[in-house]
C-alpha positions as CSV (number, residue, x, y, z in Angstrom):
1,M,0.0,0.0,0.0
2,T,1.3,3.4,-0.9
3,D,0.2,6.9,0.2
4,Q,-0.5,7.9,-3.3
5,P,-3.4,6.0,-5.0
6,N,-2.8,3.9,-8.1
7,I,-4.4,5.2,-11.2
8,L,-5.9,2.8,-13.7
9,V,-7.2,4.2,-17.0
10,L,-9.4,1.9,-19.1
11,F,-10.8,3.3,-22.3
12,S,-12.3,2.2,-25.6
13,D,-12.3,3.7,-29.1
14,Q,-15.3,5.1,-30.8
15,Q,-17.9,4.1,-28.1
16,R,-21.0,6.2,-27.9
17,A,-22.5,6.8,-24.5
18,D,-25.8,5.2,-25.4
19,S,-24.1,1.8,-25.9
20,L,-24.1,1.1,-22.2
21,P,-27.0,0.2,-19.9
22,S,-26.0,2.8,-17.4
23,Y,-26.5,5.4,-20.1
24,G,-30.0,4.1,-21.0
25,N,-29.3,1.2,-23.4
26,S,-31.9,-1.5,-23.0
27,F,-30.4,-4.4,-25.0
28,V,-26.6,-4.4,-24.4
29,S,-25.1,-6.7,-21.8
30,A,-22.3,-5.0,-19.8
31,P,-22.5,-6.3,-16.2
32,Y,-19.0,-5.3,-15.1
33,L,-19.4,-1.7,-16.3
34,D,-22.8,-1.7,-14.7
35,R,-21.2,-2.7,-11.4
36,M,-18.5,0.0,-11.9
37,A,-21.3,2.6,-12.3
38,R,-23.0,1.3,-9.1
39,D,-19.8,1.2,-7.1
40,G,-18.6,4.6,-8.2
41,A,-19.5,7.7,-10.2
42,R,-21.2,8.0,-13.5
43,F,-20.7,11.3,-15.4
44,S,-23.8,11.5,-17.5
45,Q,-22.7,14.5,-19.6
46,C,-19.2,13.9,-20.9
47,R,-18.2,15.3,-24.3
48,T,-15.1,14.7,-26.3
49,V,-13.0,17.7,-27.2
50,F,-12.7,16.6,-30.9
51,P,-14.6,13.6,-32.4
52,V,-11.6,11.8,-33.8
53,C,-8.8,9.8,-32.3
54,T,-5.4,11.6,-32.4
55,P,-6.6,15.1,-31.4
56,A,-8.8,13.7,-28.6
57,R,-6.0,11.5,-27.3
58,A,-3.5,14.4,-27.3
59,S,-6.0,16.4,-25.3
60,M,-6.5,13.6,-22.7
61,W,-2.8,13.5,-21.9
62,T,-2.1,17.3,-22.1
63,G,-5.2,18.8,-20.6
64,K,-5.5,21.2,-23.5
65,F,-7.9,21.6,-26.5
66,P,-6.6,20.6,-29.9
67,H,-6.3,24.2,-31.1
68,S,-3.9,24.8,-28.2
69,H,-1.7,21.7,-28.5
70,G,-1.8,21.9,-32.3
71,I,-2.8,18.4,-33.2
72,E,-6.1,18.5,-35.2
73,K,-5.9,15.5,-37.5
74,N,-5.2,11.8,-37.2
75,V,-1.6,11.1,-37.7
76,Y,0.1,7.9,-39.1
77,G,3.7,6.9,-40.0
78,V,5.6,9.0,-37.4
79,P,7.7,7.6,-34.5
80,D,6.7,10.1,-31.8
81,L,4.1,12.9,-32.5
82,L,4.3,14.3,-29.0
83,A,8.1,14.8,-29.3
84,D,7.6,16.4,-32.8
85,R,5.2,18.9,-31.3
86,G,7.4,19.6,-28.1
87,L,4.7,18.1,-25.9
88,T,6.4,15.1,-24.2
89,D,7.4,16.9,-21.0
90,Q,3.9,18.5,-20.7
91,T,2.0,15.2,-20.6
92,V,0.4,13.7,-17.5
93,F,2.7,10.7,-17.7
94,A,5.8,12.8,-17.5
95,L,4.5,14.7,-14.5
96,L,3.3,11.5,-12.7
97,R,6.6,9.7,-13.4
98,G,8.5,12.7,-12.0
99,A,6.3,12.3,-8.8
100,G,7.3,8.7,-8.4
101,Y,4.7,6.8,-10.4
102,Q,5.4,3.8,-12.5
103,C,3.7,4.4,-15.8
104,G,2.6,1.7,-18.2
105,Y,0.6,1.6,-21.4
106,W,-1.1,-1.2,-23.3
107,G,-3.1,-1.1,-26.6
108,K,-3.8,1.6,-29.1
109,W,-1.8,4.9,-28.7
110,H,-2.3,6.7,-32.0
111,L,0.3,9.4,-31.2
112,G,3.2,7.6,-33.0
113,E,4.9,4.3,-33.1
114,A,7.5,4.6,-30.4
115,N,7.5,4.9,-26.6
116,P,7.5,8.7,-26.1
117,G,9.6,8.3,-23.0
118,P,7.7,8.5,-19.7
119,F,6.6,4.8,-19.7
120,D,8.3,2.1,-17.7
121,E,6.1,-0.4,-19.5
122,W,5.2,0.1,-23.2
123,H,3.1,-2.4,-25.2
124,A,1.4,-0.1,-27.6
125,F,0.6,0.3,-31.3
126,N,-0.4,3.4,-33.3
127,S,-3.6,2.4,-35.2
128,W,-5.0,0.3,-38.0
129,G,-4.5,-3.4,-38.2
130,G,-7.9,-4.6,-37.0
131,H,-8.8,-6.4,-33.8
132,W,-7.1,-9.8,-34.3
133,Q,-3.5,-10.7,-33.9
134,D,-1.8,-11.7,-37.1
135,H,-5.2,-11.0,-38.8
136,R,-6.5,-14.4,-37.8
137,Q,-10.1,-14.1,-36.6
138,H,-12.0,-16.3,-34.2
139,F,-13.0,-18.8,-36.8
140,Q,-9.3,-19.1,-37.7
141,G,-8.1,-19.7,-34.1
142,G,-6.9,-16.1,-33.8
143,T,-6.3,-14.1,-30.7
144,Y,-8.5,-11.1,-29.9
145,I,-6.1,-8.2,-29.4
146,P,-8.1,-6.7,-26.4
147,D,-7.9,-10.1,-24.7
148,R,-4.2,-10.2,-25.4
149,D,-3.5,-6.8,-24.0
150,T,-5.8,-7.5,-21.0
151,D,-3.8,-10.7,-20.3
152,A,-0.6,-8.7,-20.5
153,M,-1.7,-6.0,-18.1
154,I,-3.1,-8.6,-15.6
155,T,0.2,-10.4,-15.7
156,W,2.0,-7.2,-15.0
157,L,-0.4,-6.4,-12.0
158,H,0.5,-9.7,-10.5
159,E,4.2,-9.6,-11.1
160,R,5.3,-6.0,-10.6
161,E,8.0,-5.8,-8.0
162,T,7.9,-2.3,-6.8
163,T,6.3,-0.3,-4.0
164,R,5.9,2.7,-6.3
165,P,2.3,3.6,-7.1
166,F,1.3,3.0,-10.7
167,C,-0.4,4.9,-13.5
168,S,-1.4,2.2,-15.9
169,V,-3.4,2.7,-19.1
170,I,-5.1,0.1,-21.4
171,S,-6.6,1.5,-24.6
172,W,-8.8,-1.0,-26.4
173,Y,-9.3,-0.4,-30.2
174,P,-12.9,-1.8,-30.3
175,P,-15.7,-1.0,-30.7
176,H,-14.1,1.0,-33.5
177,D,-14.7,-0.5,-37.0
178,P,-14.2,-3.0,-38.4
179,F,-17.0,-4.3,-36.1
180,S,-15.4,-7.6,-35.3
181,C,-15.4,-9.4,-31.9
182,P,-15.4,-12.9,-30.3
183,L,-18.1,-15.1,-32.0
184,D,-20.2,-15.6,-28.9
185,T,-20.8,-11.9,-28.3
186,M,-21.3,-11.3,-32.0
187,D,-23.9,-14.1,-32.3
188,H,-25.7,-12.8,-29.2
189,Y,-26.6,-9.6,-31.0
190,R,-27.1,-11.3,-34.3
191,R,-29.9,-13.4,-32.8
192,M,-31.4,-10.2,-31.4
193,G,-31.5,-8.7,-34.9
194,V,-29.6,-5.7,-33.7
195,P,-28.0,-3.6,-36.5
196,C,-24.1,-3.6,-36.4
197,P,-24.0,-6.7,-34.0
198,G,-20.2,-6.6,-34.1
199,Y,-20.2,-3.1,-32.6
200,Y,-22.3,-4.1,-29.6
201,G,-20.6,-7.5,-29.4
202,S,-17.4,-5.5,-29.0
203,V,-18.9,-3.6,-26.1
204,T,-19.8,-6.8,-24.3
205,A,-16.4,-8.3,-25.1
206,L,-14.6,-5.2,-23.6
207,D,-16.9,-5.4,-20.5
208,R,-15.5,-8.9,-19.9
209,C,-12.0,-7.5,-20.1
210,V,-13.0,-4.9,-17.5
211,G,-14.3,-7.6,-15.2
212,R,-11.1,-9.5,-15.4
213,I,-9.0,-6.5,-14.6
214,M,-11.2,-5.6,-11.6
215,A,-10.8,-9.2,-10.4
216,A,-7.0,-8.9,-10.8
217,L,-7.0,-5.7,-8.6
218,E,-8.8,-7.7,-5.9
219,E,-6.5,-10.7,-6.2
220,T,-3.4,-8.5,-5.9
221,G,-4.8,-6.5,-3.0
222,Q,-4.7,-3.3,-4.9
223,A,-8.4,-2.6,-5.4
224,G,-8.7,-0.5,-2.2
225,N,-6.0,1.9,-3.3
226,T,-6.7,2.3,-7.0
227,I,-8.8,4.9,-8.8
228,V,-10.2,3.4,-12.0
229,F,-11.5,5.3,-15.0
230,Y,-13.5,4.0,-17.9
231,Y,-14.4,6.2,-20.9
232,S,-14.0,6.5,-24.7
233,D,-12.3,9.0,-26.9
234,H,-15.3,9.8,-29.2
235,G,-18.5,8.2,-30.5
236,E,-19.8,6.5,-33.6
237,T,-22.5,7.6,-36.1
238,F,-22.8,4.3,-38.1
239,R,-22.4,6.6,-41.1
240,A,-25.9,7.9,-40.5
241,R,-25.0,11.5,-41.0
242,D,-25.3,12.5,-44.7
243,G,-22.0,12.6,-46.6
244,V,-19.6,12.1,-43.7
245,T,-17.8,9.2,-42.1
246,S,-18.6,7.5,-38.8
247,K,-17.3,10.5,-36.7
248,F,-16.0,14.0,-37.5
249,V,-19.3,15.6,-36.6
250,C,-20.5,17.5,-33.6
251,T,-23.7,15.6,-33.1
252,E,-24.3,13.5,-29.9
253,D,-23.7,10.2,-31.5
254,S,-20.1,11.3,-32.2
255,V,-19.3,13.5,-29.2
256,H,-21.2,12.1,-26.2
257,V,-19.1,9.4,-24.5
258,P,-19.4,7.3,-21.3
259,F,-17.2,8.3,-18.4
260,L,-17.1,6.3,-15.1
261,M,-14.9,6.4,-12.1
262,R,-14.6,4.2,-9.0
263,G,-12.2,3.8,-6.1
264,P,-11.4,5.2,-2.7
265,G,-13.2,8.4,-1.8
266,I,-15.8,7.9,-4.5
267,A,-19.3,7.3,-3.3
268,D,-21.5,4.4,-4.6
269,N,-24.2,5.2,-7.2
270,L,-23.0,8.7,-7.6
271,V,-24.5,10.4,-10.7
272,I,-22.9,13.7,-11.8
273,D,-24.8,15.7,-14.4
274,E,-22.5,18.6,-14.9
275,L,-20.9,19.0,-18.3
276,I,-17.4,17.6,-18.4
277,G,-14.9,16.8,-21.2
278,L,-11.8,14.8,-21.9
279,Q,-9.6,17.8,-21.2
280,D,-10.6,17.2,-17.6
281,L,-8.8,13.8,-17.4
282,M,-5.3,15.0,-16.9
283,P,-6.0,17.6,-14.1
284,T,-8.1,14.9,-12.4
285,M,-5.3,12.4,-12.5
286,L,-2.8,14.9,-11.2
287,D,-5.3,15.9,-8.4
288,I,-5.6,12.2,-7.4
289,A,-1.8,11.9,-7.3
290,G,-1.3,15.1,-5.3
291,V,0.7,16.6,-8.1
292,A,0.4,20.3,-8.9
293,A,-1.3,21.0,-12.2
294,P,0.4,23.3,-14.7
295,A,-1.2,26.7,-14.7
296,D,-2.0,26.6,-18.5
297,L,-4.2,23.5,-18.4
298,Q,-7.6,24.1,-20.0
299,G,-9.4,21.3,-18.1
300,R,-10.4,21.1,-14.5
301,S,-10.1,18.3,-11.9
302,L,-13.3,16.3,-11.5
303,M,-12.6,15.6,-7.8
304,P,-14.4,18.7,-6.5
305,L,-17.5,17.4,-8.4
306,I,-17.1,14.0,-6.7
307,R,-16.9,15.7,-3.3
308,G,-19.8,18.0,-4.1
309,E,-17.6,21.1,-3.9
310,A,-17.9,22.7,-7.3
311,P,-20.7,25.2,-7.3
312,D,-19.2,27.3,-10.1
313,W,-18.7,24.4,-12.6
314,R,-19.0,25.2,-16.3
315,D,-22.4,25.3,-17.9
316,I,-21.4,24.7,-21.5
317,A,-19.4,22.1,-23.4
318,Y,-17.0,23.5,-26.0
319,I,-16.3,21.2,-29.0
320,E,-13.8,21.5,-31.8
321,N,-14.0,19.6,-35.1
322,E,-12.9,19.3,-38.7
323,T,-15.5,17.5,-40.7
324,H,-15.1,16.3,-44.2
325,N,-17.4,15.1,-47.0
326,I,-16.4,11.6,-48.2
327,M,-18.2,12.3,-51.5
328,R,-15.5,14.9,-52.4
329,D,-11.8,14.6,-53.0
330,S,-10.3,16.3,-49.9
331,D,-7.1,17.2,-51.7
332,A,-8.8,18.7,-54.8
333,D,-11.9,20.3,-53.3
334,P,-11.7,22.8,-50.4
335,R,-15.3,22.2,-49.6
336,A,-14.5,18.6,-48.5
337,R,-12.9,19.8,-45.2
338,R,-14.7,22.2,-43.0
339,R,-13.5,23.4,-39.5
340,Q,-16.2,23.8,-36.9
341,R,-16.8,24.9,-33.3
342,A,-19.8,23.9,-31.2
343,V,-21.3,24.6,-27.8
344,F,-23.9,22.6,-25.9
345,D,-25.6,24.0,-22.9
346,G,-27.5,20.9,-21.8
347,R,-30.5,21.5,-24.1
348,H,-29.4,23.5,-27.2
349,K,-26.4,22.9,-29.4
350,L,-25.0,25.4,-31.8
351,I,-22.6,24.3,-34.5
352,L,-20.7,27.0,-36.4
353,E,-18.6,26.8,-39.6
354,D,-17.8,29.4,-42.2
355,G,-21.1,30.9,-43.4
356,Q,-23.3,28.5,-41.5
357,A,-25.0,28.1,-38.1
358,I,-26.8,25.0,-37.2
359,L,-29.0,24.9,-34.1
360,F,-30.5,21.8,-32.5
361,D,-33.0,21.6,-29.6
362,L,-32.2,18.3,-28.0
363,A,-35.2,18.5,-25.6
364,V,-37.5,17.8,-28.6
365,D,-35.0,16.5,-31.1
366,P,-32.4,14.3,-29.4
367,E,-31.5,12.7,-32.7
368,E,-30.4,16.2,-34.0
369,R,-32.2,15.9,-37.3
370,I,-34.0,19.3,-37.4
371,D,-32.0,22.5,-37.7
372,V,-34.0,25.2,-36.0
373,S,-31.6,28.1,-36.4
374,A,-33.8,30.0,-38.9
375,A,-36.8,30.0,-36.5
376,N,-34.7,30.9,-33.4
377,P,-32.3,33.8,-34.3
378,A,-32.2,35.0,-30.7
379,E,-31.0,31.6,-29.5
380,V,-28.4,31.4,-32.2
381,A,-27.1,34.8,-31.1
382,R,-27.1,33.9,-27.4
383,L,-25.2,30.7,-28.0
384,A,-22.8,32.4,-30.5
385,G,-22.0,34.8,-27.7
386,R,-21.4,32.0,-25.3
387,L,-19.2,30.3,-27.9
388,G,-17.2,33.5,-28.6
389,A,-16.7,34.2,-24.9
390,E,-15.4,30.6,-24.3
391,A,-13.2,30.8,-27.4
392,A,-11.7,34.0,-26.1
393,R,-11.0,32.5,-22.7
394,L,-9.4,29.5,-24.4
395,D,-7.4,31.7,-26.8
396,D,-9.0,30.0,-29.8
397,P,-8.9,32.4,-32.8
398,L,-11.1,30.3,-35.0
399,G,-13.8,30.0,-32.4
400,C,-13.7,33.8,-32.0
401,K,-13.9,34.3,-35.8
402,L,-16.9,32.0,-36.2
403,A,-18.8,33.4,-33.3
404,E,-18.3,37.0,-34.6
405,A,-19.5,36.0,-38.0
406,A,-22.6,34.4,-36.5
407,L,-23.3,37.6,-34.6
408,G,-23.2,39.6,-37.8
409,G,-19.8,41.1,-37.1
410,R,-20.5,42.2,-33.6
411,A,-18.0,41.3,-30.8
412,A,-18.6,37.8,-29.6
413,L,-19.6,38.6,-26.0
414,A,-21.7,36.3,-23.8
415,S,-25.2,37.5,-23.1
């Protein structure tokens, strides 16, 4: 037992919040994540900072929005993106390792191919490659990569020979496409007639991995001193948004993600409805470890919310995005890529891009299919003001520009 708690971060890729029973799903089986929600805190209103992998992951580990850390696209074929951008020493892992933590990482990294430096244990890959080792799927006797990585982390939990606290991360690639998973979980949803059975089968398969890791914490006597996170980097639209891929949009299917915490000091069955984001992960991890957070972080620790001590919490979510139309050649047609900013206040969502404002009222249109901006100019102006004020606070020039344009050239001031 150490004075500093262990920190165990479990996260999936491309998992929408409504894929879990604790977020209202009525057909998915995820008993271990259900138990995690019952034994700890469920944040009902978590939004990604940017609905695509590399920018969101850079924000998780730096506590900053993509416009600030400068990574706004998926990146492939580089050894170390963090080093290239001068970010290595600013990550949560560098700070925790400096404070005595043993840091380990398993699974998808998507910030380069090489160990960026702060990790004592490194068993990661960048992206692509599917979900099966050596491309041999279940009917070929293959190994499911999430099971492989879970096995490796569990072995490490049992065999580590240090009294140092640990910060350990496992990043599972599913339920990201291709929607492939162990045959028993796939068949369960096939028999139910659920569209995309491999997606939901992946959620159940990951849930089993969560259960095994939780059991390993108990077996090794570390459960009572370990804070566990579970969340996802962004969601999945199932290509249901016209002309775009399965993410890269600011609608809820792409930006609303699950976020669970359990461990010492976290009450059972705690539901927190304040708006949080992935930029809050790093300051929360530092707070748990008792490590001072850098002054320039743009997220906030979630621990005051858990303790009921955050009366001045934010009342909007700020989202960045670059969407692109897959029906156009992105290299030849500038209309194929469009940079966006969005704000969500718990009911209305305003999405801005050059020359366009889209407004959704989620109270009556949770599917976000009806743009009500033309009928609600006052609401557009109000939220554009809020967006502009937040962009100014975050020093985001594009957000300021889009908000000012939506306000007809007036200064983007919050009403």
